[in-house]
N, C-alpha and C positions, 0 to 999 in steps of 0.2 A: 882697519878696514881690510888693504891692499893683504895683509898678513890672512885673513879669515878667508879671503876670495882664496889665496894661495893654499889652502889648509885643502881646501873645499873642491879645488881644482886635484890636488896631488891625492884628496882620496876617491875622489871620480875617475883616476886615474885606475888606483887600485884596486877600485870594484870592477872596474871592465877587464884586468889584468886579470883578476881572480875569477869573472865571467867566463873568457877566453878558457883559463886552463879550465874550468868544466864542466866546458864544451868538447874542448881536447877530452877529458876523462870518459865520459860520456860515449864519444865516439868509439874508444875504445874499448868499453865495455860493450858498445853494442854490435862490435866487430868480432870481440869475442864470442860473444852469443851466438852471431848469425853461424861462427863455424862451427860451433858445439852442437847448432840445429843442426844442419849440415853433417855430423859427424854422427848425432843421432838418426839423422835421417838414416843414411848409409846403415847401419847396423838391423835398423827397423825391416830393411828393403832387403839383405843379404838373409836374414832371419826370417821373414815370409816366403824367398823363393828356398829356402830349406827346408822351410814345414811343408811347401811344397813338390817337392822331391819326395820326400820323406812320403808324402802322404800317396803320392803313386806308386812308390816301393810298397806301399802296405797294399794299395787297390792290385799291383802285380801279382803280390805274393799270395795275397787270398784267391784269385782264379787262377795261379797254380795250383795251389794247396786243393781247391774243391778239383780241378781237372785230373790232378793226379789221383785224388780220393776215387772219383769218377770211372779211371782207369784200373785202381786195384778192384774194384767191385766188379768192373767191366769183363777185366782182360788176365790179372792173374791165374791161375790156378793151380800154383803145385805152395805150399806151408813158406816154403826159402824165399821164393820170390813175396808172398803176401809179408812177410818180416821184413825183407829191405823195401818195401814198397813202405809201409808204416815207418819206418827208422826216416826215409825219407818226408814222411806226412810230417812226421817229428821237427826235424831239419827244419824243412820251413817253414813250421810254427813256431820253432825260435825266431827265425829270420823276420815273421811277420811281429813275431812281440818288439823285436830289436828295431824293425822298424818304427812300431808306432811307440817306443821308449824315445828314438830319434827327433819324431815328430812332436810329441809331451815339448820335449825339450825345446825344439827350434819353436812354436808356442810361445811356452814361456820365456824365451829369450824378447819376446814382442814386449 
């Protein structure tokens, strides 16, 4: 009977050891998950900020393009100036497209 009690006590102690090891492993996993979530949240926040900046650039480029087109219509008289102005509009349009591409890439990062 004493031997059976001793075996049972040893089994209980081993079960308690295994439970402590399991809890320690769970704590490590929880810590890793918390850290991973923090890194993911940081990436999302940076991507959102990049998307906002890209949207602001797009809006500015659209405004610049519109203003330049209006100025071309109202103030440029010579053919050479009109050609240069249209080239500037094309440059602004390319920048707008690039800004839109950046905004889309930032959005995809989300």
